C-alpha positions in Angstrom: 115.4 112.0 91.6 116.2 112.3 95.7 115.9 115.4 97.9 119.3 116.3 99.4 117.5 118.0 102.1 113.8 116.5 102.6 111.4 118.5 104.1 110.5 118.0 107.9 106.8 118.6 107.4 103.7 116.4 106.1 106.2 113.1 106.6 103.4 111.5 108.4 100.5 111.0 106.5 96.6 109.9 107.4 95.4 106.9 105.7 92.7 109.3 103.9 95.9 111.4 102.3 97.7 108.8 101.6 94.7 107.3 99.6 93.9 110.8 97.9 98.0 110.3 96.7 97.7 106.7 95.6 94.5 107.4 93.6 96.4 110.3 91.6 99.1 108.1 90.9 97.0 105.2 89.2 97.4 106.7 85.5 101.1 108.1 86.0 104.0 106.4 84.2 107.6 106.2 86.1 109.3 108.7 84.3 110.4 112.1 85.4 107.8 114.0 83.7 105.2 112.1 85.9 107.1 113.0 88.9 107.0 116.5 88.1 103.1 116.3 87.9 103.0 114.7 90.6 105.3 117.1 92.7 103.1 119.9 91.6 99.9 118.7 92.7 101.1 117.6 96.1 103.3 120.9 96.6 103.5 120.4 100.5 105.1 116.8 100.4 108.7 116.1 99.4 109.9 115.0 96.4 111.3 111.9 98.2 108.2 111.0 100.0 105.9 111.2 96.8 108.4 109.3 95.0 108.5 106.6 97.6 104.5 106.4 97.6 104.4 106.4 93.7 107.1 103.4 93.4 105.3 101.4 96.2 101.9 102.2 94.1 103.4 101.3 91.0 105.1 98.1 92.0 101.8 97.2 93.2 100.1 97.9 90.0 102.7 95.9 88.2 102.4 92.9 90.1 98.7 92.9 89.1 99.7 93.2 85.5 103.0 91.7 84.6 102.0 88.4 84.0 100.2 89.9 80.8 103.4 90.8 79.2 104.9 87.7 79.7 102.8 85.3 77.5 104.5 84.3 74.4 102.4 85.9 72.0 102.5 89.3 73.8 106.3 89.0 74.1 106.6 88.2 70.2 104.3 91.0 69.8 106.6 93.4 71.4 109.6 92.4 69.7 108.2 92.5 66.4 107.0 95.9 66.7 110.4 97.1 68.4 112.2 95.5 65.3 109.9 97.0 62.6 109.6 100.7 64.4 113.5 100.7 65.3 114.4 99.8 61.5 112.2 102.7 60.5 113.0 105.2 63.2 116.5 104.2 64.2 117.2 107.5 66.2 113.5 107.3 67.9 113.2 105.9 71.7 111.1 103.4 70.5 111.2 101.1 73.4 110.4 103.6 76.1 107.5 104.9 74.1 106.5 101.3 73.5 106.9 100.8 77.1 104.6 103.8 78.2 102.1 103.1 75.7 101.2 99.4 76.9 101.8 100.8 80.5 104.6 98.4 81.3 107.7 99.6 83.5 110.4 100.8 80.7 113.2 98.6 82.6 111.1 95.6 82.4 110.1 96.2 78.9 113.7 96.2 78.2 114.5 93.0 80.1 111.9 91.4 77.8 113.1 92.5 74.8 116.9 91.9 75.6 116.0 88.5 76.3 114.0 87.8 73.4 117.0 89.1 71.2 119.4 87.0 72.7 117.5 84.0 72.0 117.5 85.1 68.6 121.2 85.7 68.7 122.2 82.7 70.8 119.5 80.0 69.9 118.8 79.5 73.6 117.7 81.3 76.6 120.3 83.6 78.1 121.4 83.2 81.5 120.3 85.9 84.3 123.8 86.6 84.7 124.4 87.5 81.1 121.0 89.5 81.0 121.9 91.4 84.3 125.1 92.5 83.1 123.8 94.0 79.6 121.1 95.8 81.6 123.6 97.6 83.8 126.2 97.9 80.7 124.5 98.3 77.4 127.4 99.0 75.6 127.8 95.1 76.0 125.1 94.6 73.5 126.1 93.9 69.9 123.3 95.6 68.2 124.0 99.2 69.1 120.4 100.4 68.4 118.9 97.9 70.8 122.0 98.9 73.3 120.7 102.6 72.9 117.2 101.9 73.4 117.9 99.7 76.4 120.2 102.7 77.8 116.9 105.1 77.2 114.7 102.7 79.3 117.0 102.4 82.3 117.5 106.0 82.9 114.1 106.8 82.1 112.8 104.7 84.9 112.4 105.7 88.3 110.9 102.5 90.0 112.9 99.6 88.2 115.9 98.6 86.8 119.6 98.4 87.8 120.1 102.4 87.8 117.1 102.5 90.5 118.7 99.5 92.2 121.8 101.2 92.8 120.1 104.8 94.0 117.9 102.9 96.5 121.1 101.1 97.9 123.1 104.2 97.9 119.9 106.2 99.7 119.6 103.4 102.4 123.3 103.2 103.3 123.0 107.3 103.5 120.2 106.8 106.1 122.0 104.0 107.8 125.3 106.3 108.3 122.8 109.3 109.4 121.3 107.1 111.9 124.9 106.1 113.2 126.1 109.7 113.4 123.2 110.8 115.3 123.6 108.0 117.9 127.1 109.1 118.0 126.3 112.9 118.5 124.3 111.7 121.5 127.0 109.1 122.9 125.2 106.4 122.6 127.1 103.0 122.4 125.7 100.6 119.9 126.4 97.9 117.6 125.6 98.0 114.0 124.5 95.4 111.3 127.9 94.5 110.2 129.1 93.7 113.7 126.0 91.8 114.7 126.6 89.7 111.6 130.5 88.9 112.8 129.1 87.8 115.9 127.1 85.1 114.3 123.7 86.8 114.2 122.1 86.3 110.9 118.6 88.3 110.8 119.4 91.5 112.7 118.0 95.2 113.0 120.5 97.9 111.9 121.4 99.0 115.2 121.4 97.1 118.5 121.7 100.0 121.6 124.2 98.4 123.9 122.2 100.6 126.6 118.7 101.0 125.9 117.1 104.3 125.6 113.4 105.7 126.2 111.9 107.6 123.5 108.9 109.4 124.3 108.5 107.0 127.2 108.9 103.9 125.4 112.0 101.5 125.9 113.8 101.0 122.9 116.7 98.4 122.5 117.1 98.5 118.7 116.9 100.6 115.7 115.8 100.0 112.1 116.2 102.4 109.4 113.9 102.5 106.0 114.8 105.3 103.4 111.2 104.8 102.1 107.6 105.6 102.9 105.4 103.0 105.1 102.4 102.2 103.7 99.8 99.6 105.0 101.4 96.7 103.0 105.1 97.1 103.2 104.8 97.6 107.0 102.6 94.7 107.3 105.2 92.7 105.4 108.1 94.4 107.5 106.5 93.3 110.3 105.9 89.9 109.7 109.3 89.1 108.0 111.5 91.6 110.4 110.2 93.6 113.1 108.5 90.9 115.3 111.1 88.5 114.9 113.5 91.3 116.4 111.1 92.1 119.0 111.2 88.4 120.0 114.8 88.5 119.9 116.0 91.9 121.0 112.9 93.2 122.9 110.9 96.8 122.0 112.5 98.7 119.5 112.1 101.9 116.8 111.5 101.9 113.3 112.2 105.1 111.2 110.8 105.6 108.1 112.5 108.5 106.6 110.2 109.5 104.0 107.2 109.1 106.3 104.7 106.5 107.1 100.5 106.3 107.6 100.2 107.6 111.0 97.6 104.9 111.9 100.3 102.5 111.5 102.0 103.7 114.8 99.7 101.5 116.9 102.0 99.0 118.5 103.8 101.2 120.9 102.3 99.6 123.8 103.8 96.3 122.3 107.1 97.2 121.5 107.6 98.5 118.1 107.5 102.7 117.6 107.6 104.4 114.5 108.9 107.8 113.5 109.9 109.8 110.4 113.3 111.3 111.8 115.8 110.7 114.6 114.1 111.4 117.7 114.9 114.2 120.1 112.7 113.0 123.0 115.4 110.7 124.1 116.1 109.6 127.9 119.1 107.3 128.5 118.3 104.8 131.2 121.5 104.8 133.2 121.1 108.9 133.6 117.4 108.5 134.5 118.0 105.7 137.1 120.8 107.8 138.3 118.7 110.8 139.1 116.0 108.7 140.4 118.5 107.4 143.2 118.4 109.4 146.5 121.7 111.2 147.1 124.3 109.8 149.1 125.9 112.9 150.3 126.0 114.5 153.5 124.0 117.6 154.2 126.2 120.5 154.7 
């Protein structure tokens, strides 16, 4: 589901280009087959960029529609249909097909059905801990047919569920390691998030540079790594919840959206927030720059 070596081209999209991709995703489901269709339609963009864009758009769609699947009548309808169809076709991926038919994330459908099943079994609402542990490890579910259906939903959902959560976490960690490695290659001294938390900071960027750098002529004190695509909604949320607070506390900084971003969002450079889709190559270390600017103190020979 993730490119081992994402393309370096077309990571920065115009808003028009983004909207074209977003419109095309409106009727897709969060399945591997749909991701292949998306890649075939937009071959010049990396699989990771397209998956990130689809995830953003699918989550918006889900937030608009999820409430209709949580009414008692609809939950009961989904559950009774699952029971009858899984009894008639015990080897079929009944739950996955039902989720796709009603346009609900397979992993979210699995959660709804498992929750309803456990209510029948235990006579009360299951705890979140029990529910989450069974979704992560379906073999804990007593009913083997349901366990198989839950597993099918989890592995065939590219936007929600415990498998996706693990993959996203791993990719995020991988890019933070990549960022640290790039900084070490350039001999840039820094403190990472774990070191900053140990020093008592609660809300911190991934990296604070011990000596600021200049990137494309802009001073940078901190760097935030985002293993995702930066669209209008997510970037606005990050600005309000993270980036401006970093700016207030640490000064101007750099955000790397490794899977690209809408180019028009890179409009805060003069205010102190720079966007890139890769580790910058145009870096000036301020100590070197200041040394070059100072007149020589050596006597002429």
